[in-house]
C-alpha positions as CSV (number, residue, x, y, z in Angstrom):
1,X,-43.0,92.8,78.8
2,X,-43.0,93.5,75.0
3,X,-46.3,91.8,74.7
4,X,-47.8,94.2,77.3
5,X,-46.3,97.2,75.5
6,X,-47.9,96.0,72.3
7,X,-51.3,95.6,74.0
8,X,-51.0,99.0,75.6
9,X,-50.3,100.6,72.2
10,X,-53.2,98.9,70.6
11,X,-55.5,100.1,73.4
12,X,-54.2,103.6,73.2
13,X,-54.8,103.6,69.4
14,X,-58.4,102.3,69.8
15,X,-61.1,104.9,69.2
16,X,-64.8,104.6,69.6
17,X,-66.4,103.8,66.3
18,X,-69.6,102.1,67.2
19,X,-71.1,99.9,70.0
20,X,-68.7,97.1,69.0
21,X,-65.8,99.2,70.1
22,X,-66.6,98.5,73.8
23,X,-66.5,94.8,73.0
24,X,-63.2,95.1,71.3
25,X,-61.8,97.0,74.2
26,X,-63.0,94.3,76.6
27,X,-61.3,91.7,74.5
28,X,-58.0,93.6,74.7
29,X,-58.5,93.9,78.5
30,X,-59.0,90.1,78.7
31,X,-55.8,89.6,76.6
32,X,-53.8,91.9,78.9
33,X,-55.3,90.2,82.0
34,X,-54.4,86.7,80.6
35,X,-50.8,87.9,80.0
36,X,-50.5,89.2,83.5
37,X,-51.8,86.0,84.9
38,X,-49.4,83.9,82.9
39,X,-46.5,86.1,84.0
40,X,-47.6,85.8,87.6
41,X,-47.9,82.0,87.5
42,X,-44.5,81.8,85.8
43,X,-43.0,84.0,88.5
44,X,-44.4,81.8,91.2
45,X,-43.3,78.5,89.6
46,X,-39.7,79.9,89.2
47,X,-39.7,81.1,92.8
48,X,-38.9,84.6,92.0
49,X,-39.6,87.8,93.9
50,X,-43.0,87.8,95.7
51,X,-43.1,91.6,95.3
52,X,-43.4,91.1,91.5
53,X,-46.3,88.6,92.0
54,X,-48.0,91.2,94.1
55,X,-47.6,93.9,91.5
56,X,-48.9,91.6,88.7
57,X,-51.9,90.6,90.8
58,X,-52.7,94.2,91.6
59,X,-52.6,95.1,88.0
60,X,-54.8,92.1,87.1
61,X,-57.4,93.2,89.7
62,X,-57.4,96.7,88.3
63,X,-57.9,95.5,84.7
64,X,-60.7,93.2,86.0
65,X,-62.4,96.2,87.6
66,X,-62.1,98.2,84.4
67,X,-63.6,95.3,82.4
68,X,-66.6,95.1,84.7
69,X,-67.2,98.9,84.6
70,X,-67.1,98.8,80.8
71,X,-69.3,95.7,80.7
72,X,-72.0,97.4,82.9
73,X,-71.9,100.7,81.0
74,X,-74.7,101.5,78.6
75,X,-74.2,100.8,75.0
76,X,-72.9,103.9,73.2
77,X,-71.4,105.5,76.3
78,X,-68.4,107.2,74.6
79,X,-67.3,108.9,77.8
80,X,-67.1,105.7,79.7
81,X,-65.2,104.1,76.8
82,X,-62.6,106.9,76.8
83,X,-62.3,107.0,80.6
84,X,-61.7,103.3,80.8
85,X,-59.3,103.3,77.8
86,X,-57.2,106.1,79.4
87,X,-57.2,104.4,82.8
88,X,-56.0,101.1,81.3
89,X,-53.3,102.8,79.3
90,X,-52.1,104.6,82.5
91,X,-52.3,101.3,84.5
92,X,-50.2,99.4,81.9
93,X,-47.7,102.3,81.6
94,X,-47.3,102.3,85.4
95,X,-46.8,98.6,85.5
96,X,-44.2,98.7,82.7
97,X,-42.4,101.6,84.5
98,X,-42.1,99.5,87.6
99,X,-40.4,96.7,85.7
100,X,-38.3,99.0,83.5
101,X,-35.2,98.3,85.7
102,X,-35.5,94.6,84.7
103,X,-35.6,95.2,81.0
104,X,-32.4,95.7,78.9
105,X,-32.5,97.7,75.8
106,X,-30.2,96.5,73.0
107,X,-28.7,99.0,70.6
108,X,-30.2,98.8,67.1
109,X,-27.0,97.2,65.6
110,X,-27.2,94.3,68.1
111,X,-30.9,93.7,67.2
112,X,-30.1,93.1,63.6
113,X,-27.4,90.5,64.6
114,X,-30.0,88.7,66.7
115,X,-32.4,88.6,63.8
116,X,-29.8,87.0,61.6
117,X,-29.1,84.4,64.4
118,X,-32.8,83.5,64.5
């Protein structure tokens, strides 16, 4: 889920600059939705927990709804941009919190050893 964390951080750092900002945010939403879809398909093929698939699909649907709201908003609607951005960050944070028990954090000294091994 590191990829999802990186997307979430990029979305959180995104600020409204001009009308292209909405397009950029929609691209990031598509990237996150594609990642969720790939994770869900992988989960199904490996026969893992169906609850995980349900959570991933639910998050995908929410991102899809955010995408369409942003797409239908008038150009230059800063309030809509900020609301969608905040909602997406909250959705991704919630998703990552649900999977936090499945992620193992390595101490910093072990990470450097892994880099050397690569």
